[in-house]
PyMOL CGO cylinders between C-alpha atoms (Angstrom):
from pymol import cmd
from pymol.cgo import CYLINDER

trace = [
    CYLINDER, 92.81, -113.88, 22.33, 94.42, -115.13, 25.52, 0.3, 1, 1, 1, 1, 1, 1,
    CYLINDER, 94.42, -115.13, 25.52, 92.35, -115.21, 28.73, 0.3, 1, 1, 1, 1, 1, 1,
    CYLINDER, 92.35, -115.21, 28.73, 92.81, -116.58, 32.27, 0.3, 1, 1, 1, 1, 1, 1,
    CYLINDER, 92.81, -116.58, 32.27, 89.96, -118.75, 33.54, 0.3, 1, 1, 1, 1, 1, 1,
    CYLINDER, 89.96, -118.75, 33.54, 88.36, -117.92, 36.89, 0.3, 1, 1, 1, 1, 1, 1,
    CYLINDER, 88.36, -117.92, 36.89, 86.15, -121.07, 36.88, 0.3, 1, 1, 1, 1, 1, 1,
    CYLINDER, 86.15, -121.07, 36.88, 86.40, -124.70, 35.85, 0.3, 1, 1, 1, 1, 1, 1,
    CYLINDER, 86.40, -124.70, 35.85, 84.60, -124.92, 32.54, 0.3, 1, 1, 1, 1, 1, 1,
    CYLINDER, 84.60, -124.92, 32.54, 83.67, -128.16, 30.82, 0.3, 1, 1, 1, 1, 1, 1,
    CYLINDER, 83.67, -128.16, 30.82, 85.69, -128.80, 27.62, 0.3, 1, 1, 1, 1, 1, 1,
    CYLINDER, 85.69, -128.80, 27.62, 87.54, -125.50, 28.04, 0.3, 1, 1, 1, 1, 1, 1,
    CYLINDER, 87.54, -125.50, 28.04, 89.88, -125.58, 31.03, 0.3, 1, 1, 1, 1, 1, 1,
    CYLINDER, 89.88, -125.58, 31.03, 90.35, -125.19, 34.77, 0.3, 1, 1, 1, 1, 1, 1,
    CYLINDER, 90.35, -125.19, 34.77, 90.93, -122.30, 37.20, 0.3, 1, 1, 1, 1, 1, 1,
    CYLINDER, 90.93, -122.30, 37.20, 94.04, -120.22, 36.52, 0.3, 1, 1, 1, 1, 1, 1,
    CYLINDER, 94.04, -120.22, 36.52, 94.66, -121.78, 33.11, 0.3, 1, 1, 1, 1, 1, 1,
    CYLINDER, 94.66, -121.78, 33.11, 95.61, -119.42, 30.29, 0.3, 1, 1, 1, 1, 1, 1,
    CYLINDER, 95.61, -119.42, 30.29, 93.77, -120.39, 27.12, 0.3, 1, 1, 1, 1, 1, 1,
    CYLINDER, 93.77, -120.39, 27.12, 93.45, -119.02, 23.61, 0.3, 1, 1, 1, 1, 1, 1,
    CYLINDER, 93.45, -119.02, 23.61, 89.86, -118.43, 22.47, 0.3, 1, 1, 1, 1, 1, 1,
    CYLINDER, 89.86, -118.43, 22.47, 88.13, -116.43, 19.78, 0.3, 1, 1, 1, 1, 1, 1,
    CYLINDER, 88.13, -116.43, 19.78, 87.78, -112.74, 20.53, 0.3, 1, 1, 1, 1, 1, 1,
    CYLINDER, 87.78, -112.74, 20.53, 83.96, -112.69, 20.46, 0.3, 1, 1, 1, 1, 1, 1,
    CYLINDER, 83.96, -112.69, 20.46, 83.66, -115.71, 22.79, 0.3, 1, 1, 1, 1, 1, 1,
    CYLINDER, 83.66, -115.71, 22.79, 86.11, -114.11, 25.22, 0.3, 1, 1, 1, 1, 1, 1,
    CYLINDER, 86.11, -114.11, 25.22, 84.45, -110.70, 25.22, 0.3, 1, 1, 1, 1, 1, 1,
    CYLINDER, 84.45, -110.70, 25.22, 80.78, -111.65, 24.99, 0.3, 1, 1, 1, 1, 1, 1,
    CYLINDER, 80.78, -111.65, 24.99, 80.68, -114.75, 27.18, 0.3, 1, 1, 1, 1, 1, 1,
    CYLINDER, 80.68, -114.75, 27.18, 83.76, -115.45, 29.32, 0.3, 1, 1, 1, 1, 1, 1,
    CYLINDER, 83.76, -115.45, 29.32, 84.61, -111.91, 30.41, 0.3, 1, 1, 1, 1, 1, 1,
    CYLINDER, 84.61, -111.91, 30.41, 81.00, -110.65, 30.43, 0.3, 1, 1, 1, 1, 1, 1,
    CYLINDER, 81.00, -110.65, 30.43, 79.96, -113.49, 32.78, 0.3, 1, 1, 1, 1, 1, 1,
    CYLINDER, 79.96, -113.49, 32.78, 83.10, -113.07, 34.96, 0.3, 1, 1, 1, 1, 1, 1,
    CYLINDER, 83.10, -113.07, 34.96, 84.37, -116.52, 34.03, 0.3, 1, 1, 1, 1, 1, 1,
    CYLINDER, 84.37, -116.52, 34.03, 87.69, -115.16, 32.73, 0.3, 1, 1, 1, 1, 1, 1,
    CYLINDER, 87.69, -115.16, 32.73, 90.01, -112.12, 32.61, 0.3, 1, 1, 1, 1, 1, 1,
    CYLINDER, 90.01, -112.12, 32.61, 92.24, -110.77, 29.83, 0.3, 1, 1, 1, 1, 1, 1,
    CYLINDER, 92.24, -110.77, 29.83, 95.68, -112.41, 30.11, 0.3, 1, 1, 1, 1, 1, 1,
    CYLINDER, 95.68, -112.41, 30.11, 97.74, -109.34, 31.02, 0.3, 1, 1, 1, 1, 1, 1,
    CYLINDER, 97.74, -109.34, 31.02, 100.75, -109.56, 33.38, 0.3, 1, 1, 1, 1, 1, 1,
    CYLINDER, 100.75, -109.56, 33.38, 98.79, -107.81, 36.17, 0.3, 1, 1, 1, 1, 1, 1,
    CYLINDER, 98.79, -107.81, 36.17, 95.82, -110.15, 35.80, 0.3, 1, 1, 1, 1, 1, 1,
    CYLINDER, 95.82, -110.15, 35.80, 98.06, -113.24, 35.75, 0.3, 1, 1, 1, 1, 1, 1,
    CYLINDER, 98.06, -113.24, 35.75, 99.69, -112.15, 39.03, 0.3, 1, 1, 1, 1, 1, 1,
    CYLINDER, 99.69, -112.15, 39.03, 96.29, -111.33, 40.56, 0.3, 1, 1, 1, 1, 1, 1,
    CYLINDER, 96.29, -111.33, 40.56, 94.82, -114.72, 39.61, 0.3, 1, 1, 1, 1, 1, 1,
    CYLINDER, 94.82, -114.72, 39.61, 97.86, -116.53, 41.07, 0.3, 1, 1, 1, 1, 1, 1,
    CYLINDER, 97.86, -116.53, 41.07, 97.21, -114.76, 44.39, 0.3, 1, 1, 1, 1, 1, 1,
    CYLINDER, 97.21, -114.76, 44.39, 93.49, -115.55, 44.55, 0.3, 1, 1, 1, 1, 1, 1,
    CYLINDER, 93.49, -115.55, 44.55, 93.68, -119.05, 43.04, 0.3, 1, 1, 1, 1, 1, 1,
    CYLINDER, 93.68, -119.05, 43.04, 93.01, -120.75, 46.40, 0.3, 1, 1, 1, 1, 1, 1,
    CYLINDER, 93.01, -120.75, 46.40, 89.90, -118.63, 47.00, 0.3, 1, 1, 1, 1, 1, 1,
    CYLINDER, 89.90, -118.63, 47.00, 88.62, -119.47, 43.52, 0.3, 1, 1, 1, 1, 1, 1,
    CYLINDER, 88.62, -119.47, 43.52, 89.24, -123.18, 44.17, 0.3, 1, 1, 1, 1, 1, 1,
    CYLINDER, 89.24, -123.18, 44.17, 87.29, -122.95, 47.45, 0.3, 1, 1, 1, 1, 1, 1,
    CYLINDER, 87.29, -122.95, 47.45, 84.34, -121.30, 45.69, 0.3, 1, 1, 1, 1, 1, 1,
    CYLINDER, 84.34, -121.30, 45.69, 84.45, -123.97, 42.98, 0.3, 1, 1, 1, 1, 1, 1,
    CYLINDER, 84.45, -123.97, 42.98, 84.47, -126.74, 45.61, 0.3, 1, 1, 1, 1, 1, 1,
    CYLINDER, 84.47, -126.74, 45.61, 81.45, -125.16, 47.33, 0.3, 1, 1, 1, 1, 1, 1,
    CYLINDER, 81.45, -125.16, 47.33, 79.59, -125.04, 44.00, 0.3, 1, 1, 1, 1, 1, 1,
    CYLINDER, 79.59, -125.04, 44.00, 80.59, -128.67, 43.42, 0.3, 1, 1, 1, 1, 1, 1,
    CYLINDER, 80.59, -128.67, 43.42, 79.23, -129.76, 46.84, 0.3, 1, 1, 1, 1, 1, 1,
    CYLINDER, 79.23, -129.76, 46.84, 75.97, -127.92, 46.18, 0.3, 1, 1, 1, 1, 1, 1,
    CYLINDER, 75.97, -127.92, 46.18, 75.72, -129.56, 42.75, 0.3, 1, 1, 1, 1, 1, 1,
    CYLINDER, 75.72, -129.56, 42.75, 76.27, -133.00, 44.38, 0.3, 1, 1, 1, 1, 1, 1,
    CYLINDER, 76.27, -133.00, 44.38, 73.40, -132.37, 46.81, 0.3, 1, 1, 1, 1, 1, 1,
    CYLINDER, 73.40, -132.37, 46.81, 71.08, -131.36, 43.97, 0.3, 1, 1, 1, 1, 1, 1,
    CYLINDER, 71.08, -131.36, 43.97, 72.21, -134.38, 41.93, 0.3, 1, 1, 1, 1, 1, 1,
    CYLINDER, 72.21, -134.38, 41.93, 71.38, -136.73, 44.84, 0.3, 1, 1, 1, 1, 1, 1,
    CYLINDER, 71.38, -136.73, 44.84, 67.88, -135.23, 45.09, 0.3, 1, 1, 1, 1, 1, 1,
    CYLINDER, 67.88, -135.23, 45.09, 66.94, -135.42, 41.42, 0.3, 1, 1, 1, 1, 1, 1,
    CYLINDER, 66.94, -135.42, 41.42, 69.06, -138.23, 39.94, 0.3, 1, 1, 1, 1, 1, 1,
    CYLINDER, 69.06, -138.23, 39.94, 66.94, -140.99, 38.34, 0.3, 1, 1, 1, 1, 1, 1,
    CYLINDER, 66.94, -140.99, 38.34, 63.66, -139.34, 39.43, 0.3, 1, 1, 1, 1, 1, 1,
    CYLINDER, 63.66, -139.34, 39.43, 60.66, -139.34, 37.16, 0.3, 1, 1, 1, 1, 1, 1,
    CYLINDER, 60.66, -139.34, 37.16, 58.65, -136.21, 36.42, 0.3, 1, 1, 1, 1, 1, 1,
    CYLINDER, 58.65, -136.21, 36.42, 55.29, -136.31, 34.65, 0.3, 1, 1, 1, 1, 1, 1,
    CYLINDER, 55.29, -136.31, 34.65, 54.27, -133.74, 32.03, 0.3, 1, 1, 1, 1, 1, 1,
    CYLINDER, 54.27, -133.74, 32.03, 50.72, -133.58, 30.64, 0.3, 1, 1, 1, 1, 1, 1,
    CYLINDER, 50.72, -133.58, 30.64, 50.50, -132.22, 27.10, 0.3, 1, 1, 1, 1, 1, 1,
    CYLINDER, 50.50, -132.22, 27.10, 47.88, -132.05, 24.36, 0.3, 1, 1, 1, 1, 1, 1,
    CYLINDER, 47.88, -132.05, 24.36, 48.45, -134.78, 21.78, 0.3, 1, 1, 1, 1, 1, 1,
    CYLINDER, 48.45, -134.78, 21.78, 47.09, -136.15, 18.51, 0.3, 1, 1, 1, 1, 1, 1,
    CYLINDER, 47.09, -136.15, 18.51, 45.69, -139.65, 17.95, 0.3, 1, 1, 1, 1, 1, 1,
    CYLINDER, 45.69, -139.65, 17.95, 49.06, -140.96, 16.80, 0.3, 1, 1, 1, 1, 1, 1,
    CYLINDER, 49.06, -140.96, 16.80, 50.74, -139.88, 20.07, 0.3, 1, 1, 1, 1, 1, 1,
    CYLINDER, 50.74, -139.88, 20.07, 52.47, -136.78, 18.75, 0.3, 1, 1, 1, 1, 1, 1,
    CYLINDER, 52.47, -136.78, 18.75, 52.52, -133.58, 20.77, 0.3, 1, 1, 1, 1, 1, 1,
    CYLINDER, 52.52, -133.58, 20.77, 51.41, -130.13, 19.72, 0.3, 1, 1, 1, 1, 1, 1,
    CYLINDER, 51.41, -130.13, 19.72, 54.78, -128.45, 20.14, 0.3, 1, 1, 1, 1, 1, 1,
    CYLINDER, 54.78, -128.45, 20.14, 57.45, -130.03, 22.32, 0.3, 1, 1, 1, 1, 1, 1,
    CYLINDER, 57.45, -130.03, 22.32, 58.59, -130.20, 25.94, 0.3, 1, 1, 1, 1, 1, 1,
    CYLINDER, 58.59, -130.20, 25.94, 61.18, -127.45, 26.33, 0.3, 1, 1, 1, 1, 1, 1,
    CYLINDER, 61.18, -127.45, 26.33, 63.96, -127.13, 28.97, 0.3, 1, 1, 1, 1, 1, 1,
    CYLINDER, 63.96, -127.13, 28.97, 62.15, -124.10, 30.50, 0.3, 1, 1, 1, 1, 1, 1,
    CYLINDER, 62.15, -124.10, 30.50, 59.09, -126.28, 31.10, 0.3, 1, 1, 1, 1, 1, 1,
    CYLINDER, 59.09, -126.28, 31.10, 61.23, -129.02, 32.69, 0.3, 1, 1, 1, 1, 1, 1,
    CYLINDER, 61.23, -129.02, 32.69, 62.95, -126.39, 34.87, 0.3, 1, 1, 1, 1, 1, 1,
    CYLINDER, 62.95, -126.39, 34.87, 59.57, -125.09, 36.14, 0.3, 1, 1, 1, 1, 1, 1,
    CYLINDER, 59.57, -125.09, 36.14, 58.42, -128.66, 36.81, 0.3, 1, 1, 1, 1, 1, 1,
    CYLINDER, 58.42, -128.66, 36.81, 61.52, -129.43, 38.93, 0.3, 1, 1, 1, 1, 1, 1,
    CYLINDER, 61.52, -129.43, 38.93, 61.07, -126.16, 40.81, 0.3, 1, 1, 1, 1, 1, 1,
    CYLINDER, 61.07, -126.16, 40.81, 57.43, -127.02, 41.61, 0.3, 1, 1, 1, 1, 1, 1,
    CYLINDER, 57.43, -127.02, 41.61, 58.05, -130.62, 42.67, 0.3, 1, 1, 1, 1, 1, 1,
    CYLINDER, 58.05, -130.62, 42.67, 61.51, -130.52, 44.30, 0.3, 1, 1, 1, 1, 1, 1,
    CYLINDER, 61.51, -130.52, 44.30, 61.87, -126.78, 45.10, 0.3, 1, 1, 1, 1, 1, 1,
    CYLINDER, 61.87, -126.78, 45.10, 65.27, -126.72, 43.36, 0.3, 1, 1, 1, 1, 1, 1,
    CYLINDER, 65.27, -126.72, 43.36, 66.40, -123.88, 41.13, 0.3, 1, 1, 1, 1, 1, 1,
    CYLINDER, 66.40, -123.88, 41.13, 67.80, -125.44, 37.96, 0.3, 1, 1, 1, 1, 1, 1,
    CYLINDER, 67.80, -125.44, 37.96, 68.37, -123.12, 35.01, 0.3, 1, 1, 1, 1, 1, 1,
    CYLINDER, 68.37, -123.12, 35.01, 66.97, -124.18, 31.63, 0.3, 1, 1, 1, 1, 1, 1,
    CYLINDER, 66.97, -124.18, 31.63, 70.48, -123.85, 30.14, 0.3, 1, 1, 1, 1, 1, 1,
    CYLINDER, 70.48, -123.85, 30.14, 71.63, -126.72, 32.40, 0.3, 1, 1, 1, 1, 1, 1,
    CYLINDER, 71.63, -126.72, 32.40, 68.99, -129.07, 30.98, 0.3, 1, 1, 1, 1, 1, 1,
    CYLINDER, 68.99, -129.07, 30.98, 69.94, -131.09, 27.90, 0.3, 1, 1, 1, 1, 1, 1,
    CYLINDER, 69.94, -131.09, 27.90, 67.34, -133.50, 26.51, 0.3, 1, 1, 1, 1, 1, 1,
    CYLINDER, 67.34, -133.50, 26.51, 68.98, -136.49, 24.81, 0.3, 1, 1, 1, 1, 1, 1,
    CYLINDER, 68.98, -136.49, 24.81, 66.61, -135.93, 21.88, 0.3, 1, 1, 1, 1, 1, 1,
    CYLINDER, 66.61, -135.93, 21.88, 63.79, -133.45, 21.32, 0.3, 1, 1, 1, 1, 1, 1,
    CYLINDER, 63.79, -133.45, 21.32, 60.63, -134.46, 23.18, 0.3, 1, 1, 1, 1, 1, 1,
    CYLINDER, 60.63, -134.46, 23.18, 57.81, -134.34, 20.60, 0.3, 1, 1, 1, 1, 1, 1,
    CYLINDER, 57.81, -134.34, 20.60, 55.73, -137.43, 21.42, 0.3, 1, 1, 1, 1, 1, 1,
    CYLINDER, 55.73, -137.43, 21.42, 54.18, -139.31, 24.33, 0.3, 1, 1, 1, 1, 1, 1,
    CYLINDER, 54.18, -139.31, 24.33, 56.40, -141.68, 26.32, 0.3, 1, 1, 1, 1, 1, 1,
    CYLINDER, 56.40, -141.68, 26.32, 59.39, -141.62, 28.64, 0.3, 1, 1, 1, 1, 1, 1,
    CYLINDER, 59.39, -141.62, 28.64, 62.53, -139.66, 27.83, 0.3, 1, 1, 1, 1, 1, 1,
    CYLINDER, 62.53, -139.66, 27.83, 65.92, -139.37, 29.54, 0.3, 1, 1, 1, 1, 1, 1,
    CYLINDER, 65.92, -139.37, 29.54, 67.09, -135.83, 30.20, 0.3, 1, 1, 1, 1, 1, 1,
    CYLINDER, 67.09, -135.83, 30.20, 70.62, -134.91, 31.30, 0.3, 1, 1, 1, 1, 1, 1,
    CYLINDER, 70.62, -134.91, 31.30, 71.16, -132.02, 33.72, 0.3, 1, 1, 1, 1, 1, 1,
    CYLINDER, 71.16, -132.02, 33.72, 74.64, -130.49, 33.80, 0.3, 1, 1, 1, 1, 1, 1,
    CYLINDER, 74.64, -130.49, 33.80, 74.92, -129.12, 37.36, 0.3, 1, 1, 1, 1, 1, 1,
    CYLINDER, 74.92, -129.12, 37.36, 78.69, -128.49, 37.45, 0.3, 1, 1, 1, 1, 1, 1,
    CYLINDER, 78.69, -128.49, 37.45, 81.60, -129.00, 35.07, 0.3, 1, 1, 1, 1, 1, 1,
    CYLINDER, 81.60, -129.00, 35.07, 82.18, -132.40, 36.74, 0.3, 1, 1, 1, 1, 1, 1,
    CYLINDER, 82.18, -132.40, 36.74, 78.67, -133.34, 37.95, 0.3, 1, 1, 1, 1, 1, 1,
    CYLINDER, 78.67, -133.34, 37.95, 75.72, -134.44, 35.84, 0.3, 1, 1, 1, 1, 1, 1,
    CYLINDER, 75.72, -134.44, 35.84, 72.34, -135.84, 36.86, 0.3, 1, 1, 1, 1, 1, 1,
    CYLINDER, 72.34, -135.84, 36.86, 69.84, -137.77, 34.80, 0.3, 1, 1, 1, 1, 1, 1,
    CYLINDER, 69.84, -137.77, 34.80, 66.07, -137.59, 35.15, 0.3, 1, 1, 1, 1, 1, 1,
    CYLINDER, 66.07, -137.59, 35.15, 63.17, -139.25, 33.37, 0.3, 1, 1, 1, 1, 1, 1,
    CYLINDER, 63.17, -139.25, 33.37, 60.40, -137.17, 31.81, 0.3, 1, 1, 1, 1, 1, 1,
    CYLINDER, 60.40, -137.17, 31.81, 57.16, -139.10, 31.33, 0.3, 1, 1, 1, 1, 1, 1,
    CYLINDER, 57.16, -139.10, 31.33, 54.97, -137.32, 28.79, 0.3, 1, 1, 1, 1, 1, 1,
    CYLINDER, 54.97, -137.32, 28.79, 51.32, -138.22, 29.16, 0.3, 1, 1, 1, 1, 1, 1,
    CYLINDER, 51.32, -138.22, 29.16, 48.30, -137.09, 27.19, 0.3, 1, 1, 1, 1, 1, 1,
    CYLINDER, 48.30, -137.09, 27.19, 46.15, -134.37, 28.74, 0.3, 1, 1, 1, 1, 1, 1,
    CYLINDER, 46.15, -134.37, 28.74, 43.58, -134.71, 25.96, 0.3, 1, 1, 1, 1, 1, 1,
    CYLINDER, 43.58, -134.71, 25.96, 43.47, -136.13, 22.48, 0.3, 1, 1, 1, 1, 1, 1,
    CYLINDER, 43.47, -136.13, 22.48, 42.44, -133.72, 19.75, 0.3, 1, 1, 1, 1, 1, 1,
    CYLINDER, 42.44, -133.72, 19.75, 41.27, -135.00, 16.37, 0.3, 1, 1, 1, 1, 1, 1,
]
cmd.load_cgo(trace, "trace")
């Protein structure tokens, strides 16, 4: 199915580009989240007219993402979790938990879907976590997992 992108999307394309994607992806994600339109002649003409406005909005989002990246990049956040004697956690540190932690400490609204741990956090120690703020801007933070209590 052919669609016209209304946003710059990582690994997919840029504003105004006509791409061919699977029908379900187009309908359920791109069009539902207003990231794309069906590639009809009317829509193509409409997108050509508003391309500059879309670029401006994308640049504003990019500037905002840069500001957030400057605030959180290379910062360390501490998480206290219950652990066993051999330094394994009960459960794991999830992106939602990291998102709440950043909101508490830095007062920044970062969605859990933007947070991508390099590997699953299931033990004590320090872990790098990548945050995808914009299609072109990423930040990296450090999550230090410390033991709240040791249970035998």
